N, C-alpha and C positions, 0 to 999 in steps of 0.2 A: 930616835925618831918617835915623835908623839903619835897618838892614836889618830888625830885629825890629819896629820901629815901623811900617815900611811894610807888613810882612806882617799886623800887627794891624789896620792901617787897611783893608786889603783884606778881612779877615775881617769887620770891622764893617759895611763896605758890603754885603758879601754876605748878612750876617745881618739886615739891615734888613727884608728881605722874608722872612717866615717860610716862605713857600711854597718859596723856594729851598732852605732847609734840609731841608724835608720831601721835596722832589723829589730832592735829591741823595742821600737815603737810599733813597727808594722806587724810583727809576728803575732802578738795577742789580738790585735785588731782584725787581722785576716782570719785567724782561727775562729774567733767569736762570730765574725760576720758569716763565714761559710757555714759553720754548724748551726748558727741561728736560722739561716735560710733552709738548711736541710731538715731541721726539726720543726719548721713552721707548720701550723695547722692548715695544710692545703685541703680545700673541700674535696669530698669524694668525687663529685662530678668532674672537677678539674683533673684529678688524678686519672680517672677512667677515660676522660677525653683525650689524654695523651697516649693511650694504648691503642695500637693497631691490631684489629681483630678481623679474621676471616669470617664472613657471615653467609652461610649457605641456607637460604630460607626457601623451603618447599611448601610453605603454608602462607598464602598471600595475606591473610588477616592477622598474622603474627607480627607484632611490633616490639622492638627493643625499648626498654624503659631507661637505658643508660646512653649518654651521648658518646658512644665509642666511635673511633675512626674505623669504619667497616670497609671491607674489601670483598667484592663478590665477582670473581672471574668466571669464565666459562669452564666447564668441567670442574665445578667449584670444590667438591670434597677432596678430590685427589690433588688438585693444584694448591689449595690452601694448606693441606697436610705437608706438602713439600716445602712450602714457604715457611711453615712453622719449624720444620726440621733444619732449615737453613738460617733461622734466627731473624728472618725478615718480618714475620708476624709473631705476636706474643701468644696467639691462640686462635682457635677456629671453632665457631658455634654452628652446629647443624640442626636445623629444624625439620623433622620428617613430614611427609605428606599426611593429610588427614589428621593433623595434630588435634584440632578442636573437635572434629567429628568422633574420633576415637575416645576422647574424654567424655563426650556427651553420651556415647553408647556404653560407657562403663568398661571399656577395654583397657584403659590406661595408655600412657605413652611416655616418651622420654626425650630430653634434649641431650645432644651429644656434644661435649666440650673437649676439645683437643688442646692441651696446654704445653707451652714451652717451660717446663719446670726447671730449666737451667737458670732462669731468673726467678729466684724463690719468692721475693717480695711481690713481684708483678703477678706471678701465677697465683699466689695466695690471695691477692686483691681481686683478681678475676674470679677465682673459685668462690670466695666468700660472697662476692657481689651477685653472681648467678645463683648461688644457693639461696640467698635472700630473695631474689626474684622468683625462684621456683616455690619457695615457702609462701610467699605472698600470693602467687598464682593458685597454689593448692588451697590456700585459705579462701580465696574468692570463689573457687569452684565448689568447695565444701559448703560455704555459706549459701550459695545459690541453690545447690542440691537440697540442703536441709530446709531452706525456705519453701521450696516447691513441695517437699514432703510434708512440711507443716501445714500448708494450705490444704493438701489432700486429706491429712489427718483431721483437720478442723471440720472439713466437710463430712468426713466419716463420723466424727464425733456428733455432729448435728443429727445425722441419720440414726445413730445409736440412741440418742436421747429421744428422738421421735418414736423409735421402735419401743423404747421403754415406756413412754407415755401411752402408746397404743396397747401394750401388754397390760397396763393397769386396767383398761377397759375390759380386755379379755379375761383378766383375773376376776373382776367383779361379775362378769357374765358367767364364768365358771362357778363362782360361789352361788349365784342365783340358781344355776342348773343343778348344783349339788343339793341345794335346799329342796328343789322341786322333785328330784329323784328320791330324796329321803321321804317326802310326803307321799309320793306314789307308792313307795315300798310299804309305808305304814298303812295305806288304804288297802293294798292287796293283802297284807297280813291280817287286816281286820275284816276281810271279805268272808267271814264265817257264816254270816246270815244267808248268803247265797248257797252255801253248802247245805244249810238246814233245809232250804227250799228243795234242793235236789233230793235230799233224803226223804222229805215229805212226798215228793213226786214218785220216788221209787216205792215208797210204801203204798201210795195210791195205785200205782201200776200193779203191785202185787195183789192188792184187793180186787182190781179189775180182772186179773187173771183168775182169781178164785171165783169171781162172778161168772166168768166165761165158762169155766169148768162146770159150774153148777147149771149154767144154761144148757150146755151140751148134754148133761145128764138128764135134763128134764124136757128135751125136745119132744119126746113121745107123749109127755103128759100135758096135753093141751089144757085140761082144766086148771092146771097149776101155773100156767104162763103168767098170770097176773101177779103171782107171788115171787116171780124171779127178780132178784136185786143184783144189778151189775156192779154195784160198789163204786160208781164214778162220782157220787155226790161230793166226795172229799176233794176231787180234782177240779171242782167247779170254780173255786176262787184262786187256784194256783196260777192260771194264766194271767189274771189281773195283777197279782203281786209281782210276777216276773216282768210283766209289761211296765209296771211302775219303776222297777229297778233298771230296765233297759232305757227308759226315758231319761232317768236321772244320771245314769252312768255312761250313756252313749249319745243320745239325741240332744239333750239340753246341757251337756257338759260344757263349761267355759274354763278359761285359763286359771290355774291355781286352784281348781276344784278336783274332787275325786273323779277320775276318769278311768274307764276300762280300756284295755288294748283292743285294736280292731278285730283280732281273731276271737277274743272273748265275746265281743259284741255280736259277731256273726253267729257264733255257736248259741248264744242266748236267744238271738232272734229266731234261729231255726227251732229251738226248743219251744218257744212261745207259739210258733206257727203249728208245731205238731200237737201241742196241748189244745190249741183252738180246734184243730181237726178232730182231736179225740172227743172234745165236748160236742162238736157237731155230730160226730158218729154216735155218741151216746144218746143225743136227742133222737137221731134217726132210729137207733136201736130200741129205745123206749117206745117210740111211736110205732116201730115195727112190732114190738111185743104186744102193744095194745091192739094193733090191727090183727095180729095173729090170735090174740085172745078172743077178740070179737068173731074172727073168722072161724076159729075152732069151736066156739059155742054154737055158731050157726050151722057149721058142717062138720060136726064131730065124727060123723060116720063116713065122711068122704076121704078115701085113701089118697086120692089125687091131690086134694088140698093139703093134706098132711105132709106129703112129700115136698110140695112147693114151699110150704112154710119152713120145712127142714133145710132145703137148699138155700133159701133166703137168709135164714139165720146163720148158716155156716159161712156164707159169703161175708156178712156183716161182721161176724166174729173174727174171720181171717183178717179183714181190713183193720179191725180194732187192734188185733195183736201186732200187726205190722206198725201201726202208729205208735203203739206202746214201745216196741223195740227201737223205733227211730228216736222217740223222746229220750229213752234211756241212753242211747248212743250219744245224742247231743249233750245230755247232762255230763257224760264222761268227758266229752271233748271240752266242755266249758271248764271242768276241773283241771284237765291237762293244760289248757291254755292259760289258766290262772297261774298254775305252778310255773309254766314256762315264762310267762310275763314277769312273775316275781323274780325268777332267776336272772332274766335279762336286765331288769331294773337294778338288781343288786350289782351285777357286773358293770352296768352303766354308772352307778353311784361310785363304785370303786375306781373306775376309769376317770371319772370327773374329779375325784379326790386326788388321784395321782397327777392329773393334768394341772390342777390348781397348784400343787406343790412344785411341779416343774416350771410353771409360769412364774411363781414367786422366786425360785432359784435363778431362772434365766433373767428375770427383771433385775435382781440384785447384781448378777454378773455384768449385765449391760451397763448398769449405773456405775459400778466400780470401774469398768473399762472406760466409760466416758470421763470419769474423774481422772483416771490415769492419763488418758490422752490429753485432757485439758491441762493437767499439771506439766506435761512435757512440752506441749505446743506453746505454752506461755513462756518458755525459755528462749533467750536470744540465740539464734544460730551461731553468732560469732563466739559466744561463750562456750559452745559445744566444740566447735572446730579449734578454738584457742582458749581452753578453759583457764590457763595460767598465763598471766602477764608478769613481766619483771619490771618493777618500779625501782629505778636506780637514782640514788641521791649521792651526789658528789660531795666528798668531804671538804673540798677546797673550791667549790663553786665552779665557775666557768673559766678558770685559768687556762692559759694556753700550754701546750706541751713543752715549749721552750722554758716556761717558768719553772718547770720541775727538773729539766736537764741542765739548766744554767749552772747550778753548783758543780755538777760533774764536769761540764765543759770548761769552766774556769779553772778547776783544779788540774785537768789534763793539760791545758795550755801553760799554766804556771809550772807544772812539773817538767814538761819538755824543755821550756826555755831555761829554767833555773838549772836543771841538771847539766845541760850542754854548756851554759856560760860558766858555771862554777868549775866543772871538770876541765874545760879547755883553758880557762884562765890560770889555774894552778899548774897545768902542764907547760903552758907558755912561760910562766915565771921560772919554773924549774929548768927548762931548757935554755932560758936566757941568762941564767946565773944569778938572778935576784934571790932565789930561794937559798943559795949557798951563803950569800952575805947575811941573810936574815938568820940562818942557823948559827953562823959563826959570831954574830953580834952578841953582846952581853944580855940583850933582851930575851925573855923566854919566848919560845915558839907559840905559846898560847896566845900572846898578844897579836902575833901575826894572823892566827886563825880568827881571832875576834875581829880584827880590822877587816879581814876578807869577808867575814859573815855580815858585818854591818854594811859594807859596800853592796854585797849581793842582796841583802834584805831591802836596801834602798831601790835597787833595780826591780825587785819583786813588787815593791809598793807602786812603782811607776806602771808595771804591767797590770797590777790589780786595778789601778785607777782607770787605765785605758779600757780594760775588759768591762768594768762597771758601766762606763759611758756607753759602750756598744750594746751591752745588755739592756740598759735603760732605753736605748733607741728601739729595741724590740718589745718594749713594754714590760720588762721584768721589774718587779718591786723588790727593793732591798731594805730590810729593817736594820737601820744603823744603830744597833744596840750593843752592849758589851759582849754578848755571846758571839755576835757576828764578827766583831773586831778581833776577839781572842781566837776564833776559829781561823781567820785569815792569817794571823800572826803565827800560830802554831804550824799551819800548813807551810808557810814560807820557811820557817826555821827547819822543818823536817826536810824539805826538798833541798835547801842549801846544804844541810849536813850531809845528805846523801850525795850531792854533787861534789863536795869536798872530799868525801871518801873515794868516789870514783876517780877524781883527779889525783889522789894520793897513790892509788894502785896502778895508774896508767902512766906509761913512759912517753907515749906520743899522743898527739891530738887525735889521730885516727883511732887509737885504742880507746881513748876517752869517749869519742863519738860513738863507736860501736858498743862499748859497755853501757853507755847511757841508753842507747836504743834497745839493747837486749833487756834491760830492766824496765824501761818505760813502756814499750809496746805490749808485753804481756799484761803489765798492770793496767794499761789502758783498756784492753779487751776484757779483762776480768773485773773491771770496776763496776759493772752493772749499768753503765750508761748506754752502751750499744746492745748488750745482750743481758737479759734478765737472769738473776741468779737461779731462779726456779727452773730455767731451761738448761742449766749446766749440770754435768755429772757431779756426784757428791764430792769427789776429791777436788775438782776444779772449783766447785762452790766454796769449799773450805779455804783453798788457797786464795781465791779472790776476796773473801771476807776479811782475811787477816793482812792483806797487802797494804802498804802505807797509803797508796792513792785512795783505796776504798775507805780507809779510816778517816782521811781528811775530808772526803766527800760526805761521809756520814756526819762528821762534825759540823760541816757547813750546812747540810740539809736540816739538821736539828735546829740550827739558828735561823735559817731562812724560811724553810717550808713548814716545819712542824712547830718551830718556836717553843721548844721545850727546854732550852738552855744547853749547857755544856755537859756532855757525858764524861764523868770523871774517869771511867775506865779507858775510854779512847784517848783522853787527854794524857793520862799517865803513860799509855803505851807509846804515843808519839813523842813525848818528852824523853822517855827512856831510849827510844830508837835514836833520837838526835844525839843524846849523850854518848851512846855506844858508838855511833858513826864518828863523832869528833874524837872520842877516846882512841879508836883504832887508827884514825887518820894522822894524829900527831906523831907517834913513833914511826909510821910509814914515811911521812914527809921528812923527818929528821934523817932517817937512814938513806932515803933516796937522794936527798940533797947532798949528803956527804959523799955518796958513791959517785955522783956526777962531778 
């Protein structure tokens, strides 16, 4: 029996049951259609809009940003929690009272989300959605708070700059005052001429005292009264000199000129008044002496006149002594006032110097603070609340999710259909006796395997064509290049070889079916289509990466998605696996056919 005849025989046997033909067409179509809709890019709003959520809102101004199906019963918190536990609601959101007022007062608050975590994907979608909502709300609150703080800081910055400008005027005034105190200090330190006047006055007073003593000694000597010299001639011009200093240092003093302190001016004024009284008393004394001399010459023998003259002279002398003592005391007060004023001016100069330094330091600090505040208030509050943003660039543009899972879905559908058909057809031929005739015929069993593989590969081609049509309906693009065709052919040969091996070791169709499912289902879940390898334990990750289904998916992804050509290592592994499966199946088929 020729090769074509054998393939035709297999086709007739397969077509005897019309259900086989229908299923061979419907199975890949249904699988691709269902998974295509499952992996469709459904908008988040639509996904959330299908979720029932209990909503216990105690803050009237709070609004949900997502279009959820909310349910708000009486006794909301307790009843919604019960409904979540019964599976009638997927979650419950509780908004506490004074939600926004607590935030405004800085106390903070929280939203309470009660989830039905038995539905992992739904609870994850709800949790991530509300976490995003809370993050956005926190950002808005933070931006509002910082914006208000920025306004207050800008106002404070303006006041600081105004204060710094006013301090500049105060600094200049303090510098002027510093210069004036320095000049006043220099004037007082140069006030030695006044001390000389005081010394001259003291010398004149001493001379007057000597004259008084001489006058007392010669009271009884009337004829010698004309020769008495009181010694006050030297004080005649002293009052005028001191009056000139008083006028220039106290009366006619103007700003920025040499001025005496008020206490020094008072003391100098008293001294001038005492000196004037002394001069007046001197004149009276001299006049009295002249009168006494004349009276003594006229009544030298009169004792009564003598005593009167003596009493008068004693009174005038006493008054003159008192005036001299007062003048000396005033001179001492002037000196003490000068020294005290000089010390005060030195202290004032030192204080003004320190004050000027403090103003300069304060002015510098204010300007630095103003620059610092201006630097920070120029920043955008959004960049402070959210200083880092993530810019994502997709390597494959805006392709849909199904574009990337289509290679895996196609390989899963191809594997399921091919394993079941290949295994069940071999079991059916062996149980029907066809396999025995094939083994006993002079033709090698290898030709039978080749005929069977060609027939099964033809069915794989039909399935692939149907799956490509359905995938194209979902907008999936297929690059019909050599790598793509080779990947589909190698995948078909691999699954056919595995199906023949399963049929060779199975005695019944039930065994073949169960064996196919035992192999196919783990490979399906470990293929990375439904669960990512990164989320698997290391051992399962290793098993999944070396499974035939994963290798065929990687081969097709390299051709469709990454377009990097055929991986030689994967190609060699799949071809080797196919050869091993056929090599093991041939002796098993020969032995099982003979036994039957």
